[in-house]
C-alpha positions as CSV (number, residue, x, y, z in Angstrom):
1,X,22.4,-9.3,-42.8
2,X,25.9,-9.3,-44.2
3,X,26.1,-9.1,-48.1
4,X,28.9,-9.1,-50.6
5,X,29.1,-7.6,-54.1
6,X,31.8,-8.7,-56.6
7,X,32.8,-6.7,-59.6
8,X,34.9,-7.8,-62.7
9,X,35.9,-5.7,-65.7
10,X,35.9,-7.1,-69.2
11,X,37.8,-5.1,-71.9
12,X,37.3,-5.0,-75.7
13,X,39.8,-7.8,-76.2
14,X,37.7,-10.1,-73.9
15,X,40.1,-10.0,-71.0
16,X,38.4,-10.3,-67.6
17,X,40.0,-8.8,-64.5
18,X,40.2,-10.3,-61.1
19,X,37.1,-9.7,-59.0
20,X,36.9,-6.8,-56.6
21,X,34.5,-7.2,-53.7
22,X,32.5,-5.0,-51.3
23,X,30.8,-6.2,-48.2
24,X,27.9,-4.4,-46.6
25,X,25.2,-4.9,-44.0
26,X,21.6,-4.8,-45.1
27,X,19.6,-3.7,-42.0
28,X,15.9,-2.7,-42.3
29,X,14.7,-3.6,-38.8
30,X,15.7,-2.3,-35.3
31,X,14.2,-5.5,-33.8
32,X,15.5,-8.4,-35.7
33,X,14.1,-11.0,-33.4
34,X,10.7,-9.3,-33.1
35,X,11.0,-9.7,-29.3
36,X,11.4,-6.1,-28.1
37,X,9.3,-5.5,-25.0
38,X,9.1,-3.5,-21.8
39,X,8.3,-5.1,-18.5
40,X,7.5,-3.9,-15.0
41,X,7.5,-6.1,-11.9
42,X,5.1,-3.8,-10.1
43,X,1.9,-2.9,-11.9
44,X,0.3,-0.8,-9.1
45,X,2.3,2.3,-8.3
46,X,1.8,4.1,-5.0
47,X,2.7,7.6,-3.9
48,X,5.9,6.3,-2.3
49,X,6.9,4.5,-5.5
50,X,6.0,7.1,-8.2
51,X,9.3,8.9,-8.2
52,X,11.3,5.7,-9.0
53,X,9.3,3.2,-11.1
54,X,11.5,0.3,-12.2
55,X,11.3,-1.1,-15.7
56,X,13.3,-3.4,-17.9
57,X,13.6,-3.6,-21.7
58,X,13.8,-7.1,-23.2
59,X,14.9,-8.3,-26.6
60,X,16.9,-5.2,-27.5
61,X,19.3,-5.7,-30.5
62,X,23.0,-5.0,-29.8
63,X,23.1,-2.1,-32.2
64,X,20.0,-0.4,-30.9
65,X,19.0,2.0,-28.2
66,X,15.6,2.0,-26.5
67,X,13.2,4.7,-25.5
68,X,10.4,4.0,-23.0
69,X,7.3,6.3,-22.9
70,X,4.8,6.5,-20.0
71,X,1.5,8.2,-21.0
72,X,-1.3,9.1,-18.5
73,X,-5.0,9.5,-19.0
74,X,-4.5,13.1,-20.0
75,X,-1.9,12.4,-22.6
76,X,0.9,13.7,-20.5
77,X,4.1,11.7,-21.1
78,X,7.4,10.9,-19.4
79,X,10.1,9.7,-21.8
80,X,13.1,7.7,-20.5
81,X,16.0,6.4,-22.6
82,X,17.8,3.2,-21.9
83,X,17.5,-0.6,-21.7
84,X,16.2,-0.5,-18.2
85,X,16.2,1.6,-15.1
86,X,13.8,3.9,-13.3
87,X,11.2,6.5,-14.3
88,X,9.9,9.4,-12.3
89,X,6.1,9.5,-12.8
90,X,5.5,12.4,-10.3
91,X,4.1,14.6,-13.1
92,X,1.5,12.1,-14.3
93,X,-2.1,11.9,-13.2
94,X,-3.5,9.0,-11.3
95,X,-5.1,6.2,-13.3
96,X,-4.1,3.9,-16.1
97,X,-0.6,4.5,-17.5
98,X,0.2,3.2,-21.0
99,X,3.9,2.1,-21.3
100,X,5.4,1.9,-24.8
101,X,8.8,1.0,-26.0
102,X,10.7,1.7,-29.2
103,X,14.2,0.9,-30.5
104,X,16.4,2.8,-32.9
105,X,19.5,1.1,-34.4
106,X,22.7,2.3,-36.0
107,X,21.2,2.1,-39.4
108,X,18.5,4.6,-38.4
109,X,15.6,2.1,-38.2
110,X,13.0,2.7,-35.5
111,X,10.7,-0.2,-34.4
112,X,8.0,-0.3,-31.8
113,X,8.0,-3.2,-29.3
114,X,5.4,-4.8,-27.0
115,X,4.2,-2.3,-24.4
116,X,2.6,-2.7,-21.0
117,X,0.0,-1.1,-18.7
118,X,0.3,-0.1,-15.1
119,X,-1.9,1.9,-12.7
120,X,-0.7,5.0,-10.8
121,X,-2.5,5.4,-7.5
122,X,-1.0,8.0,-5.2
123,X,-3.9,8.7,-2.8
124,X,-6.1,6.6,-0.6
125,X,-8.7,9.4,-0.9
126,X,-8.9,10.0,-4.7
127,X,-11.9,12.5,-4.3
128,X,-10.4,14.2,-1.2
129,X,-13.7,13.7,0.6
130,X,-12.9,11.2,3.4
131,X,-14.5,12.2,6.7
132,X,-15.8,10.9,10.0
133,X,-19.1,12.3,11.4
134,X,-21.3,11.9,14.5
135,X,-25.0,12.4,15.0
136,X,-24.4,12.9,18.7
137,X,-21.4,15.0,19.8
138,X,-22.1,15.0,23.6
139,X,-21.5,11.5,24.9
140,X,-22.9,10.6,28.4
141,X,-22.1,7.6,30.6
142,X,-24.9,5.5,29.1
143,X,-23.6,6.1,25.6
144,X,-19.8,5.8,26.0
145,X,-19.5,2.1,25.4
146,X,-21.1,2.3,21.9
147,X,-20.5,5.7,20.4
148,X,-21.8,5.7,16.9
149,X,-19.9,7.2,14.0
150,X,-19.9,7.2,10.2
151,X,-17.1,7.2,7.7
152,X,-17.9,8.9,4.4
153,X,-16.0,9.3,1.1
154,X,-14.1,6.1,1.5
155,X,-12.6,4.8,-1.8
156,X,-13.6,1.4,-2.9
157,X,-10.1,0.0,-2.6
158,X,-9.5,1.5,0.8
159,X,-10.0,0.6,4.5
160,X,-10.6,3.3,7.2
161,X,-9.2,3.6,10.7
162,X,-10.8,6.0,13.2
163,X,-8.8,7.2,16.3
164,X,-10.3,8.8,19.4
165,X,-7.9,10.8,21.6
166,X,-8.7,12.3,25.0
167,X,-7.1,15.2,26.8
168,X,-4.4,13.0,28.3
169,X,-3.4,11.6,24.9
170,X,-5.0,8.2,25.5
171,X,-6.4,6.7,22.3
172,X,-9.0,4.3,21.2
173,X,-8.5,2.9,17.6
174,X,-11.2,1.2,15.7
175,X,-11.7,0.1,12.1
176,X,-14.0,2.4,10.1
177,X,-16.3,-0.5,9.4
178,X,-17.0,-0.9,13.1
179,X,-19.6,1.9,13.2
180,X,-19.3,2.2,17.0
181,X,-16.5,2.7,19.5
182,X,-16.1,1.9,23.2
183,X,-14.7,5.0,24.9
184,X,-14.7,3.6,28.4
185,X,-10.9,3.9,28.6
186,X,-10.9,7.7,27.9
187,X,-11.3,10.5,30.4
188,X,-14.1,13.1,30.3
189,X,-13.5,16.2,28.2
190,X,-12.8,17.0,24.6
191,X,-12.2,14.0,22.4
192,X,-10.4,14.6,19.1
193,X,-11.5,12.1,16.4
194,X,-9.3,11.4,13.3
195,X,-9.9,9.2,10.3
196,X,-7.4,7.8,7.8
197,X,-7.6,5.4,4.9
198,X,-5.1,2.9,3.5
199,X,-5.7,1.5,0.0
200,X,-4.5,-1.5,-1.9
201,X,-1.5,0.4,-3.3
202,X,-0.3,1.1,0.2
203,X,-1.2,4.8,0.3
204,X,-2.4,6.2,3.6
205,X,-4.3,9.4,3.6
206,X,-5.9,11.5,6.4
207,X,-9.4,12.7,6.1
208,X,-11.5,15.3,7.8
209,X,-11.8,14.6,11.5
210,X,-14.3,15.7,14.2
211,X,-14.6,16.7,17.8
212,X,-16.9,15.3,20.4
213,X,-17.3,15.8,24.2
214,X,-17.2,12.9,26.7
215,X,-19.2,13.8,29.8
216,X,-20.0,10.8,32.0
217,X,-20.7,12.4,35.4
218,X,-23.0,15.1,36.6
219,X,-20.4,15.8,39.3
220,X,-17.1,16.1,37.5
221,X,-15.1,17.1,40.6
222,X,-16.9,14.5,42.8
223,X,-17.5,17.3,45.4
224,X,-21.2,17.7,45.2
């Protein structure tokens, strides 16, 4: 805080001079109120959000500047100055991100504040092994109403969607959990099967698809 020093001189005859004064500020802490903190409104960061992650610094003293540091599971950091704004976390690995804040004031004091933790999740297929498979790739008329499929490699926080597309571009879309699909609305021929997953962070990722053949007639041209 603000301090004052007064000085008087006394000579050999005992005369005392008028007081001279000096005021100075004693500052040993860059966080006088002990309330420095960093906050984030979104604690789960998706691929679409990672390049512009909003944060705010609270309790910053008027004579101080803040530095916010984001650290991933590998120890890689992104350092952003300022009392609030945005950070680009594109260079960090998915997983837990530790967010720390410090302040440095005009006296040169540096103080750490209360940090935060967020999760960076930029893929709905973290292991890159999402796929759809079939035990039967030649589907006849008797089978077409319940074509069995299996989705593998689905992340625990994700939901899968499987899409069947015929040669005319007509599609049948079913959730991955269904296990079977009714292809009655598709025409005979090659069927392209695609799988995608969407996780709780909002990421959507395509997996490895498959190809099957729909053949529901022994007389395809109806000219037997």
